[in-house]
C-alpha positions as CSV (number, residue, x, y, z in Angstrom):
1,M,-106.2,-27.4,-5.9
2,D,-105.3,-24.6,-8.1
3,G,-102.1,-22.5,-7.9
4,K,-103.8,-19.6,-6.0
5,M,-105.1,-21.8,-3.3
6,L,-101.7,-23.5,-2.9
7,A,-100.0,-20.1,-2.6
8,R,-102.4,-18.9,0.1
9,L,-101.9,-22.2,2.0
10,G,-98.1,-21.8,1.8
11,A,-98.3,-18.2,3.1
12,I,-100.5,-19.2,6.0
13,V,-98.2,-22.0,7.0
14,F,-95.2,-19.7,6.7
15,V,-96.9,-17.1,9.0
16,A,-97.9,-19.8,11.5
17,I,-94.3,-21.1,11.7
18,A,-92.9,-17.5,12.0
19,I,-95.3,-16.7,14.9
20,T,-94.5,-20.0,16.6
21,A,-90.8,-19.4,16.4
22,T,-91.2,-15.9,17.8
23,V,-93.2,-17.1,20.7
24,I,-90.7,-19.9,21.5
25,E,-87.8,-17.4,21.3
26,L,-89.5,-14.9,23.6
27,N,-90.2,-17.6,26.2
28,R,-86.7,-18.8,26.0
29,K,-85.3,-15.4,26.9
30,E,-87.6,-15.0,29.9
31,D,-86.5,-18.3,31.4
32,A,-82.8,-17.4,31.2
33,P,-81.4,-16.3,34.6
34,A,-80.4,-12.7,34.8
35,S,-76.6,-12.5,34.9
36,S,-74.7,-9.7,36.5
37,P,-71.9,-8.0,34.6
38,V,-68.5,-9.6,35.1
39,R,-66.1,-7.4,37.0
40,L,-62.4,-7.9,36.7
41,H,-60.4,-7.8,39.8
42,Q,-58.5,-4.6,40.2
43,P,-56.0,-3.9,43.0
44,A,-57.0,-1.3,45.5
45,S,-54.3,1.0,44.3
46,D,-52.3,0.8,41.2
47,P,-49.0,2.8,41.4
48,L,-48.8,3.1,37.6
49,R,-52.3,4.6,37.5
50,E,-51.4,7.0,40.2
51,G,-48.3,8.0,38.3
52,Q,-50.4,8.5,35.1
53,R,-52.7,10.8,37.0
54,R,-49.9,12.8,38.4
55,C,-48.3,13.2,35.0
56,Q,-51.6,14.2,33.5
57,Q,-51.9,17.0,36.0
58,L,-48.4,18.3,35.2
59,G,-49.5,19.0,31.6
60,Q,-46.6,20.1,29.3
61,K,-44.1,19.9,32.1
62,A,-44.5,16.2,32.2
63,A,-42.6,15.8,28.9
64,E,-39.5,17.1,30.8
65,N,-40.1,14.9,33.8
66,G,-38.0,11.7,34.0
67,E,-40.5,10.0,36.2
68,C,-43.3,10.7,33.8
69,M,-41.2,9.3,30.9
70,R,-40.7,6.1,32.9
71,V,-44.4,5.9,33.7
72,W,-45.3,6.4,30.0
73,A,-42.8,3.7,28.9
74,E,-44.2,1.2,31.4
75,T,-47.8,2.1,30.3
76,R,-46.8,1.5,26.7
77,D,-45.1,-1.8,27.5
78,R,-48.1,-3.0,29.5
79,F,-50.5,-2.0,26.7
80,L,-48.5,-3.8,24.0
81,G,-48.0,-6.8,26.2
82,R,-44.2,-6.5,26.4
83,T,-42.2,-7.7,29.3
84,P,-40.1,-4.9,30.9
85,A,-36.4,-5.0,30.1
86,P,-34.4,-6.4,32.9
87,S,-32.7,-3.7,34.8
88,S,-28.9,-3.8,35.4
89,P,-27.9,-5.4,38.7
90,P,-27.1,-2.8,41.4
91,R,-23.4,-2.0,41.8
92,T,-21.6,-3.1,44.9
93,E,-18.7,-1.1,46.2
94,G,-15.4,-2.8,46.0
95,N,-15.7,-4.0,42.4
């Protein structure tokens, strides 16, 4: 065999392997069961989310609202994965 014939034979084998691999891959995808997207469980109502919406509706006035400042701090802590700082115990009268 001369070099030209060997190159042609190599090209034909390469194309045949590529076509076979493509057919196998296409058949493999069809056999896979259709999976539905995963939904994370979310509570019916999230008080933090409701507070965020209320503060959003306040616009610029929210920067002066103490409740909105608390909501934003809690949102930031939740996003950053921080645990909220323990609040001081309630005062009892007589101490």
